[in-house]
Each structure stands twice: as C-alpha cells, then as structure tokens.
N, C-alpha and C positions, 0 to 999 in steps of 0.2 A: 472026424472031432475035428474042431472048430480053431483053429490058432489061432492066439490071442496074437493083437493089434499094437504094438509097439505104443510107446508115447509119446512122441515129442511137444515138447512149448516154447513156445518164439515168444517171449516178450520182450517186452518195445518200453525205455524205457524215458521220461520225457522229458525234449530238451532244449537248450537256452541255446537262441542260436545269431554267434557270433557276426560270422557273414553269412549272406541270404543266399551267392554260392551256394554253399555247401546243404540248403534246406530240401525236406524232401517230407510232403505230408502225408504222412504215420496211420490215418485219418481220413483219405482222399479216398474216394471211387477208384483211381486206380491200382492203389494198395489193396483195395478188400476185393478187385475184383482176381490180382494178380494170387491176393491169400486162398480165396476160396476156389479158384482152378488148384493149388497145390492139393489145398489142401482132400478134393477129391482124384488128383494125380496119384498122392500116396496113400488114401485111404486103398484105391486101386490095388497098392502093393504091398496093406497091412502095415499101416500108420496111420495114428490117428493127431491130425496137428491141432493143435490149438491154440489161438494167439491172449496175449493177455499186457498189456498198458500199465504200468507200474509210471505212475502219475507221484509215487513222493519221494522218489527220487529225480530230480534232476542233470542233466551231461552238458558241460556247453562242450559246442559244436561250434572250434575253431577250423576245421580239415574233414576230410572222408576218412580217417582216423578215427576223427572223435563218433565218422557215424557208423561205422560199423562196431564200434566202443557201446555203440547206442540199444546195438539188438545184440540182445545172447538169448542162443538155445538151448533150452536142457534136456535129456531124456534121461527119466531112471535106469533104463537099461546101458546106459552108456557113461553118465557125471553122475552127478550128486550134485552140482551147482551148475549156479546155469556161468555157459562158457559164450565170450562177446564170439560175434563174425570171423574178426579180425586172429585172433588164434585158433581156430577151424581151419578158414581154408589161407590165410598168408598175405601173402601181398596182394593185390585186389591186379584183376589187368586189363578192364578197362573200366572202372570209376561208376558202377552202375549197379546198385544197392536191389537191385531185384535180381539180377541175374549174378548179385555174390549172393544175399540168402535163398537162391537158389539154391546155391553152388553148397553151402554150409547145412542146408537142415537136408540132403539126397547123403551126402559127406556124412553126416550124422546119427539117420539111417540109418546107409548102407552101406558105407564105410571105415564105423570109427576106429580101426587098424589103424586109420592114417591120417589119424587127429594126433601133433602133439603133447609127449608129458607135459605139465605142467608147464614145469619149468627151464621148458625150453627157449623160448618168447623172454625172458626176464629182462635179456636186455634189449629190448625195444619198445615195453611195456607203458601204455599211451593213460596209468592206473583208474582202470577203469572199472576195477571190482572185481574181475574177474577170476584172480587167480595168480593171472601166465604173469 
C-alpha cells in the first residue's frame, strides 16, 4: 500500500519594496531552480510541494523580517492557515531567504512539533496576518 503524500503549499505574497537592499526576485530563475530542487528532494521523502504567488495582497518590505512575513507555508497536516516563515523558524541566522525557506519547509514536513504555538511570538509579531 502506498502512503499518501503530505501536501505543503508555499505562498508568496506580492511585495512593495521600500529598500532595494531587501529585494529578492521570487519570479526569477534562481528561485525557480531552488524550488524545483526542493520539490524533487521532498517528493522522494513523501512530501508534495506546491507554490502559489498571491498577487491580490501586498506586504511592504522594509526589512528582512518583512521578507520572512511575505512567505507563508501551509499544510493540512500541520496548520489550517498559512504561517509565515518567521513564525516557523524564529530568528534567521544568516539572512538568507533560500536557506530560511528550506528550513521552514523541512520543519513543517518533518518536525512540526518544533513550531511554537500561535500565541508564542505575539510580542514580536510584524502584523503579516499569519495569526502569530
């Protein structure tokens, strides 16, 4: 009997960049290559990744924390709503969005118990709408 794949959706919210030093091209080739590699890697481990770009809403990016808030990850097996990367990983060690996204995807897929409850980060919430 073949086990059902765990579903994970990565949602990228449109961004309005105040500071160009925090710009990352989520429509570009580098991100697409990264996402394709992650999709292949996680599929081998029983996880199907899907990417969605939500252009209906926008987040103003003025810092790296805002970039983390502009990417949501959801899985029906873990949370019923989209959770921002900042909530999943906490503080970024290297300010590398691809590294942070990889950590967040793997944590949702294989260690969801390490993700703090929704009310854990209320004191540092950046108002991204994830519910933390």
